C-alpha positions as CSV (number, residue, x, y, z in Angstrom):
1,M,33.2,-92.9,35.1
2,I,36.1,-95.2,34.2
3,A,37.0,-95.6,37.8
4,Q,33.5,-96.7,38.6
5,I,33.6,-99.6,36.0
6,N,34.8,-103.1,36.8
7,K,38.0,-103.3,34.7
8,G,37.3,-107.1,34.3
9,K,33.9,-106.2,32.7
10,K,33.8,-107.0,29.0
11,V,32.9,-104.2,26.5
12,S,30.0,-106.3,25.2
13,D,28.5,-106.1,28.7
14,L,28.5,-102.3,28.8
15,T,25.5,-100.4,27.9
16,V,25.6,-97.9,25.1
17,G,25.5,-95.1,27.6
18,E,28.4,-96.6,29.6
19,L,30.4,-97.0,26.5
20,V,29.7,-93.4,25.2
21,E,30.7,-92.0,28.8
22,I,34.0,-93.9,28.7
23,I,34.9,-92.6,25.2
24,E,34.0,-89.1,26.2
25,E,36.0,-89.2,29.3
26,I,39.0,-90.6,27.3
27,V,38.8,-88.0,24.6
28,E,38.5,-85.2,27.3
29,R,41.4,-86.5,29.2
30,K,43.6,-86.6,26.1
31,I,42.6,-83.1,25.1
32,Y,43.4,-81.9,28.7
33,E,46.8,-83.9,28.5
34,L,47.7,-82.2,25.1
35,G,47.1,-78.7,26.8
36,F,45.0,-77.0,24.2
37,D,41.6,-76.0,23.4
38,P,40.4,-77.3,20.2
39,D,37.8,-74.6,19.9
40,E,40.3,-71.8,20.6
41,G,40.0,-69.0,18.2
42,L,36.7,-70.2,16.8
43,E,33.5,-68.0,16.9
44,L,30.0,-68.9,17.2
45,K,27.6,-68.1,14.3
46,P,25.0,-65.5,15.2
47,E,22.1,-68.0,15.0
48,I,23.8,-70.2,17.6
49,I,24.3,-67.2,19.9
50,E,20.7,-66.4,19.6
51,R,19.6,-70.0,20.3
52,L,21.8,-70.0,23.5
53,K,20.3,-66.7,24.6
54,K,16.8,-68.1,24.1
55,S,17.9,-71.3,26.0
56,F,19.3,-69.5,28.8
57,A,16.1,-67.1,29.0
58,G,13.9,-70.2,29.2
59,E,12.4,-69.4,25.8
60,E,13.4,-72.5,24.1
61,K,12.1,-75.9,25.0
62,T,14.8,-78.5,26.1
63,I,14.4,-82.1,26.8
64,P,16.3,-84.4,29.0
65,H,19.2,-86.4,27.4
66,D,17.6,-89.8,27.7
67,E,14.2,-88.5,26.2
68,F,16.2,-87.1,23.3
69,W,17.9,-90.3,22.4
70,A,14.5,-92.4,23.0
71,K,13.0,-90.1,20.2
72,V,16.0,-90.5,18.0
73,E,15.8,-94.4,18.5
74,R,12.1,-94.2,17.5
75,G,13.1,-92.2,14.5
76,E,11.0,-89.1,15.7
77,D,12.1,-85.6,14.9
78,V,13.9,-83.8,17.7
């Protein structure tokens, strides 16, 4: 993503989505450079494991990323 953005572009000209992608990419790159997994040794809670199982089995309704944020912006429950 960073390589695709014009380096002369002002931050104020970026969309929120572009800015979020840039920040995520930078954080991911730094974690990789540090050579460690911040979640190493952590365990998932049983309720999270169950949600993942349901999600992978297609039992849990999911919505696209942009639809999720549109609902958040409108103040709807997600």
